[in-house]
Backbone and ligand atoms as CSV (ligand in chain L), in Angstrom:
chain,resi,resn,atom,element,x,y,z
A,1,MET,N,N,24.153,-23.439,-15.286
A,1,MET,CA,C,25.110,-22.506,-15.075
A,1,MET,C,C,26.040,-23.034,-14.102
A,2,HIS,N,N,27.265,-22.945,-14.162
A,2,HIS,CA,C,28.356,-23.391,-13.210
A,2,HIS,C,C,28.563,-22.382,-12.128
A,3,LEU,N,N,28.762,-22.944,-10.898
A,3,LEU,CA,C,28.970,-22.043,-9.682
A,3,LEU,C,C,30.187,-21.147,-10.047
A,4,ARG,N,N,31.181,-21.819,-10.694
A,4,ARG,CA,C,32.377,-20.925,-10.895
A,4,ARG,C,C,32.280,-19.761,-11.885
A,5,CYS,N,N,31.042,-19.808,-12.489
A,5,CYS,CA,C,30.875,-18.688,-13.484
A,5,CYS,C,C,30.297,-17.469,-12.803
A,6,VAL,N,N,29.899,-17.704,-11.449
A,6,VAL,CA,C,29.321,-16.541,-10.892
A,6,VAL,C,C,30.436,-15.658,-10.397
A,7,PRO,N,N,30.536,-14.450,-10.915
A,7,PRO,CA,C,31.664,-13.558,-10.607
A,7,PRO,C,C,31.860,-13.275,-9.104
A,8,GLY,N,N,33.125,-13.287,-8.805
A,8,GLY,CA,C,33.475,-13.023,-7.179
A,8,GLY,C,C,32.919,-11.682,-6.865
A,9,LYS,N,N,32.947,-10.909,-7.884
A,9,LYS,CA,C,32.456,-9.533,-7.610
A,9,LYS,C,C,31.005,-9.454,-7.043
A,10,TYR,N,N,30.169,-10.295,-7.692
A,10,TYR,CA,C,28.820,-10.285,-7.332
A,10,TYR,C,C,28.710,-10.904,-5.850
A,11,LEU,N,N,29.445,-12.017,-5.613
A,11,LEU,CA,C,29.285,-12.587,-4.345
A,11,LEU,C,C,29.832,-11.625,-3.244
A,12,LYS,N,N,30.850,-10.890,-3.658
A,12,LYS,CA,C,31.485,-10.043,-2.583
A,12,LYS,C,C,30.552,-8.982,-2.206
A,13,ARG,N,N,29.908,-8.371,-3.266
A,13,ARG,CA,C,29.094,-7.294,-3.037
A,13,ARG,C,C,27.850,-7.712,-2.148
A,14,ASN,N,N,27.555,-8.980,-2.254
A,14,ASN,CA,C,26.346,-9.533,-1.673
A,14,ASN,C,C,26.857,-10.048,-0.239
A,15,GLY,N,N,28.089,-10.042,0.089
A,15,GLY,CA,C,28.426,-10.443,1.464
A,15,GLY,C,C,28.638,-11.781,1.748
A,16,ILE,N,N,28.931,-12.620,0.795
A,16,ILE,CA,C,29.061,-14.061,1.085
A,16,ILE,C,C,30.138,-14.419,2.092
A,17,ASN,N,N,31.136,-13.416,2.196
A,17,ASN,CA,C,32.227,-13.664,3.195
A,17,ASN,C,C,31.643,-13.410,4.549
A,18,SER,N,N,30.675,-12.694,4.700
A,18,SER,CA,C,30.138,-12.288,6.050
A,18,SER,C,C,29.070,-13.268,6.427
A,19,ILE,N,N,28.807,-14.294,5.868
A,19,ILE,CA,C,27.795,-15.262,6.221
A,19,ILE,C,C,28.373,-16.119,7.337
A,20,LEU,N,N,27.505,-16.142,8.362
A,20,LEU,CA,C,27.974,-17.027,9.462
A,20,LEU,C,C,27.014,-18.326,9.709
A,21,PHE,N,N,27.649,-19.389,9.693
A,21,PHE,CA,C,26.881,-20.608,10.016
A,21,PHE,C,C,26.382,-20.751,11.367
A,22,VAL,N,N,25.171,-21.172,11.522
A,22,VAL,CA,C,24.474,-21.225,12.921
A,22,VAL,C,C,24.264,-22.733,13.143
A,23,ARG,N,N,23.451,-23.499,12.265
A,23,ARG,CA,C,23.317,-24.830,12.417
A,23,ARG,C,C,22.870,-25.459,11.100
A,24,LYS,N,N,22.832,-26.587,11.093
A,24,LYS,CA,C,22.511,-27.484,10.032
A,24,LYS,C,C,21.536,-28.766,10.481
A,25,GLU,N,N,20.386,-28.750,9.807
A,25,GLU,CA,C,19.495,-29.932,10.117
A,25,GLU,C,C,19.277,-30.695,8.879
A,26,SER,N,N,19.216,-32.100,9.059
A,26,SER,CA,C,18.977,-32.871,7.845
A,26,SER,C,C,17.739,-33.761,8.191
A,27,ILE,N,N,16.857,-33.578,7.261
A,27,ILE,CA,C,15.737,-34.598,7.277
A,27,ILE,C,C,15.813,-35.260,5.877
A,28,PRO,N,N,15.460,-36.529,5.634
A,28,PRO,CA,C,15.655,-37.174,4.518
A,28,PRO,C,C,15.532,-36.287,3.204
A,29,THR,N,N,16.381,-36.283,2.464
A,29,THR,CA,C,16.405,-35.376,1.178
A,29,THR,C,C,16.329,-33.957,1.366
A,30,ILE,N,N,16.146,-33.497,2.528
A,30,ILE,CA,C,16.102,-31.946,2.781
A,30,ILE,C,C,17.028,-31.612,3.743
A,31,VAL,N,N,17.868,-30.647,3.435
A,31,VAL,CA,C,18.880,-30.017,4.336
A,31,VAL,C,C,18.423,-28.677,4.731
A,32,ILE,N,N,18.470,-28.304,5.979
A,32,ILE,CA,C,18.092,-26.901,6.341
A,32,ILE,C,C,19.230,-26.264,7.038
A,33,TYR,N,N,19.680,-25.258,6.440
A,33,TYR,CA,C,20.912,-24.411,6.993
A,33,TYR,C,C,20.324,-23.125,7.683
A,34,THR,N,N,20.774,-22.859,8.883
A,34,THR,CA,C,20.403,-21.610,9.588
A,34,THR,C,C,21.716,-20.742,9.319
A,35,LEU,N,N,21.463,-19.613,8.739
A,35,LEU,CA,C,22.519,-18.808,8.603
A,35,LEU,C,C,22.339,-17.361,9.179
A,36,THR,N,N,23.269,-16.675,9.583
A,36,THR,CA,C,23.212,-15.295,10.015
A,36,THR,C,C,24.287,-14.572,9.390
A,37,LYS,N,N,24.273,-13.200,9.468
A,37,LYS,CA,C,25.283,-12.427,8.827
A,37,LYS,C,C,26.110,-11.804,9.865
A,38,PHE,N,N,27.363,-11.857,9.588
A,38,PHE,CA,C,28.439,-11.126,10.570
A,38,PHE,C,C,28.123,-9.616,10.441
A,39,GLY,N,N,27.890,-9.071,11.711
A,39,GLY,CA,C,27.599,-7.656,11.870
A,39,GLY,C,C,26.181,-7.234,11.361
A,40,GLY,N,N,25.436,-8.216,11.095
A,40,GLY,CA,C,23.936,-7.991,10.486
A,40,GLY,C,C,22.961,-8.132,11.482
A,41,GLY,N,N,23.365,-8.047,12.725
A,41,GLY,CA,C,22.311,-8.192,13.749
A,41,GLY,C,C,21.930,-9.637,13.966
A,42,ALA,N,N,20.822,-9.940,14.663
A,42,ALA,CA,C,20.548,-11.257,15.002
A,42,ALA,C,C,19.726,-12.017,14.004
A,43,ARG,N,N,19.368,-11.340,13.039
A,43,ARG,CA,C,18.532,-12.071,12.007
A,43,ARG,C,C,18.884,-13.258,11.544
A,44,GLU,N,N,18.130,-14.228,11.487
A,44,GLU,CA,C,18.491,-15.655,10.936
A,44,GLU,C,C,17.743,-15.871,9.729
A,45,TYR,N,N,18.455,-16.493,8.955
A,45,TYR,CA,C,17.750,-16.994,7.651
A,45,TYR,C,C,17.859,-18.496,7.519
A,46,LYS,N,N,16.857,-19.041,7.104
A,46,LYS,CA,C,16.918,-20.520,7.008
A,46,LYS,C,C,16.826,-20.884,5.481
A,47,VAL,N,N,17.732,-21.691,5.105
A,47,VAL,CA,C,17.876,-22.135,3.675
A,47,VAL,C,C,17.451,-23.502,3.554
A,48,LYS,N,N,16.601,-23.869,2.810
A,48,LYS,CA,C,16.053,-25.190,2.524
A,48,LYS,C,C,16.674,-25.732,1.267
A,49,PHE,N,N,17.165,-26.781,1.316
A,49,PHE,CA,C,17.648,-27.332,-0.010
A,49,PHE,C,C,17.221,-28.781,-0.105
A,50,ASP,N,N,16.375,-29.051,-1.171
A,50,ASP,CA,C,15.830,-30.173,-1.389
A,50,ASP,C,C,16.695,-30.963,-2.395
A,51,ARG,N,N,17.284,-31.909,-1.925
A,51,ARG,CA,C,18.398,-32.592,-2.684
A,51,ARG,C,C,17.678,-33.324,-3.792
A,52,SER,N,N,16.588,-34.027,-3.637
A,52,SER,CA,C,15.915,-34.838,-4.676
A,52,SER,C,C,15.393,-33.953,-5.747
A,53,MET,N,N,14.937,-32.850,-5.358
A,53,MET,CA,C,14.408,-31.946,-6.415
A,53,MET,C,C,15.356,-30.850,-6.981
A,54,GLY,N,N,16.457,-30.710,-6.338
A,54,GLY,CA,C,17.456,-29.665,-6.615
A,54,GLY,C,C,16.903,-28.304,-6.460
A,55,LYS,N,N,16.035,-28.108,-5.397
A,55,LYS,CA,C,15.384,-26.876,-5.251
A,55,LYS,C,C,15.928,-26.181,-4.010
A,56,PHE,N,N,15.888,-24.888,-4.001
A,56,PHE,CA,C,16.330,-24.086,-2.920
A,56,PHE,C,C,15.247,-23.111,-2.506
A,57,TYR,N,N,15.138,-22.782,-1.211
A,57,TYR,CA,C,14.261,-21.881,-0.705
A,57,TYR,C,C,14.899,-20.984,0.425
A,58,CYS,N,N,14.906,-19.799,0.376
A,58,CYS,CA,C,15.415,-18.989,1.536
A,58,CYS,C,C,14.485,-18.005,2.035
A,59,ASP,N,N,14.609,-17.915,3.424
A,59,ASP,CA,C,13.707,-16.960,4.182
A,59,ASP,C,C,13.883,-15.606,3.724
A,60,CYS,N,N,14.956,-15.220,3.138
A,60,CYS,CA,C,15.192,-13.682,2.765
A,60,CYS,C,C,14.344,-13.300,1.602
A,61,LEU,N,N,13.792,-14.301,0.838
A,61,LEU,CA,C,12.899,-14.009,-0.378
A,61,LEU,C,C,13.600,-13.090,-1.434
A,62,PHE,N,N,14.861,-13.007,-1.469
A,62,PHE,CA,C,15.629,-12.331,-2.320
A,62,PHE,C,C,15.352,-12.902,-3.730
A,63,TRP,N,N,15.378,-14.299,-3.824
A,63,TRP,CA,C,15.149,-14.876,-5.040
A,63,TRP,C,C,13.801,-14.706,-5.659
A,64,ASN,N,N,12.854,-14.774,-4.672
A,64,ASN,CA,C,11.451,-14.532,-5.149
A,64,ASN,C,C,11.180,-13.216,-5.666
A,65,ARG,N,N,11.969,-12.223,-5.087
A,65,ARG,CA,C,11.820,-10.853,-5.618
A,65,ARG,C,C,12.502,-10.558,-6.802
A,66,LEU,N,N,13.813,-11.038,-6.856
A,66,LEU,CA,C,14.749,-10.611,-7.965
A,66,LEU,C,C,15.157,-11.726,-9.020
A,67,GLY,N,N,14.691,-12.952,-8.654
A,67,GLY,CA,C,15.122,-14.045,-9.582
A,67,GLY,C,C,16.555,-14.414,-9.625
A,68,ILE,N,N,17.317,-13.901,-8.683
A,68,ILE,CA,C,18.806,-14.201,-8.605
A,68,ILE,C,C,18.991,-14.970,-7.309
A,69,PRO,N,N,19.681,-16.044,-7.183
A,69,PRO,CA,C,19.958,-16.680,-6.031
A,69,PRO,C,C,20.670,-15.711,-5.013
A,70,CYS,N,N,20.215,-15.838,-3.704
A,70,CYS,CA,C,20.830,-14.969,-2.682
A,70,CYS,C,C,22.201,-15.674,-2.232
A,71,THR,N,N,22.940,-14.874,-1.518
A,71,THR,CA,C,24.245,-15.348,-1.010
A,71,THR,C,C,24.041,-16.548,-0.046
A,72,HIS,N,N,22.879,-16.676,0.597
A,72,HIS,CA,C,22.634,-17.758,1.511
A,72,HIS,C,C,22.676,-19.034,0.730
A,73,MET,N,N,21.897,-18.868,-0.457
A,73,MET,CA,C,21.780,-20.136,-1.245
A,73,MET,C,C,23.260,-20.528,-1.794
A,74,PHE,N,N,23.962,-19.482,-2.236
A,74,PHE,CA,C,25.454,-19.702,-2.782
A,74,PHE,C,C,26.037,-20.326,-1.698
A,75,TYR,N,N,25.899,-19.951,-0.362
A,75,TYR,CA,C,26.610,-20.573,0.621
A,75,TYR,C,C,26.326,-22.104,0.811
A,76,VAL,N,N,24.982,-22.403,0.772
A,76,VAL,CA,C,24.678,-23.734,0.800
A,76,VAL,C,C,25.011,-24.666,-0.335
A,77,MET,N,N,25.053,-23.964,-1.552
A,77,MET,CA,C,25.561,-24.605,-2.582
A,77,MET,C,C,26.965,-25.058,-2.459
A,78,LYS,N,N,27.835,-24.103,-2.089
A,78,LYS,CA,C,29.196,-24.494,-1.782
A,78,LYS,C,C,29.307,-25.513,-0.718
A,79,GLN,N,N,28.599,-25.512,0.380
A,79,GLN,CA,C,28.678,-26.447,1.361
A,79,GLN,C,C,28.205,-27.762,0.910
A,80,GLU,N,N,27.243,-27.826,0.168
A,80,GLU,CA,C,26.754,-29.095,-0.243
A,80,GLU,C,C,27.311,-29.654,-1.563
A,81,ASP,N,N,28.290,-28.953,-1.932
A,81,ASP,CA,C,29.022,-29.371,-3.250
A,81,ASP,C,C,28.147,-29.472,-4.514
A,82,VAL,N,N,27.228,-28.504,-4.501
A,82,VAL,CA,C,26.318,-28.475,-5.717
A,82,VAL,C,C,27.135,-27.680,-6.728
A,83,PRO,N,N,27.447,-28.548,-7.911
A,83,PRO,CA,C,28.316,-28.011,-8.800
A,83,PRO,C,C,27.709,-27.024,-9.763
A,84,LYS,N,N,26.354,-26.933,-9.866
A,84,LYS,CA,C,25.574,-26.149,-10.841
A,84,LYS,C,C,24.524,-25.500,-10.008
A,85,ILE,N,N,24.335,-24.254,-10.500
A,85,ILE,CA,C,22.899,-23.593,-10.000
A,85,ILE,C,C,21.897,-24.124,-10.981
A,86,PRO,N,N,20.768,-24.672,-10.059
A,86,PRO,CA,C,19.810,-25.166,-11.005
A,86,PRO,C,C,19.230,-24.045,-12.002
A,87,ASP,N,N,19.074,-24.665,-13.229
A,87,ASP,CA,C,18.618,-23.627,-14.371
A,87,ASP,C,C,17.472,-22.816,-13.952
A,88,ARG,N,N,16.442,-23.393,-13.176
A,88,ARG,CA,C,15.297,-22.499,-12.975
A,88,ARG,C,C,15.500,-21.584,-11.919
A,89,MET,N,N,16.756,-21.563,-11.299
A,89,MET,CA,C,17.096,-20.582,-10.322
A,89,MET,C,C,17.687,-19.314,-10.978
A,90,VAL,N,N,17.923,-19.407,-12.289
A,90,VAL,CA,C,18.741,-18.241,-12.895
A,90,VAL,C,C,17.923,-17.728,-14.010
A,91,LEU,N,N,17.550,-16.490,-13.942
A,91,LEU,CA,C,16.834,-15.765,-14.953
A,91,LEU,C,C,17.831,-15.777,-16.314
A,92,LYS,N,N,17.239,-15.983,-17.498
A,92,LYS,CA,C,18.015,-15.849,-18.621
A,92,LYS,C,C,18.777,-14.561,-18.718
A,93,ARG,N,N,18.140,-13.432,-18.385
A,93,ARG,CA,C,18.750,-12.108,-18.466
A,93,ARG,C,C,19.833,-12.008,-17.626
A,94,TRP,N,N,19.805,-12.687,-16.489
A,94,TRP,CA,C,20.967,-12.489,-15.482
A,94,TRP,C,C,22.147,-13.352,-16.000
A,95,GLY,N,N,21.774,-14.580,-16.522
A,95,GLY,CA,C,22.722,-15.505,-16.971
A,95,GLY,C,C,23.647,-14.920,-18.135
A,96,LYS,N,N,22.858,-14.161,-19.006
A,96,LYS,CA,C,23.588,-13.422,-20.037
A,96,LYS,C,C,24.651,-12.386,-19.550
A,97,ASN,N,N,24.095,-11.539,-18.597
A,97,ASN,CA,C,24.847,-10.496,-18.095
A,97,ASN,C,C,26.190,-10.927,-17.597
A,98,ILE,N,N,26.260,-12.112,-17.031
A,98,ILE,CA,C,27.482,-12.394,-16.361
A,98,ILE,C,C,28.483,-13.198,-17.217
A,99,LYS,N,N,27.992,-13.573,-18.374
A,99,LYS,CA,C,28.848,-14.261,-19.344
A,99,LYS,C,C,29.837,-13.330,-19.857
A,100,SER,N,N,31.165,-13.511,-19.900
A,100,SER,CA,C,32.028,-12.610,-20.540
A,100,SER,C,C,33.038,-13.379,-21.207
L,1,ZN,ZN,ZN,18.680,-15.659,1.339
């Protein structure tokens, strides 16, 4: 699924515009972004992006619970110029829903 297929509405509702960048750490093949939310208190989330595996992991566990990439992941995908959401990150059901 291409990132541009993700409806702006979805991202907006989940507050991608309110994501604040805190810091970025790079270790070979893995990038770790620390993000927080504007107006959302001091809670920080760490998003790990494994370049070699194309895998994402986020502290908020949104993906683990719902099977939909969270806005933190979307943020990192944008920053890292990831053109596609890895297939395994998207539930078939969700992919269908947003196709129009
Ligand atoms: Zn997250």
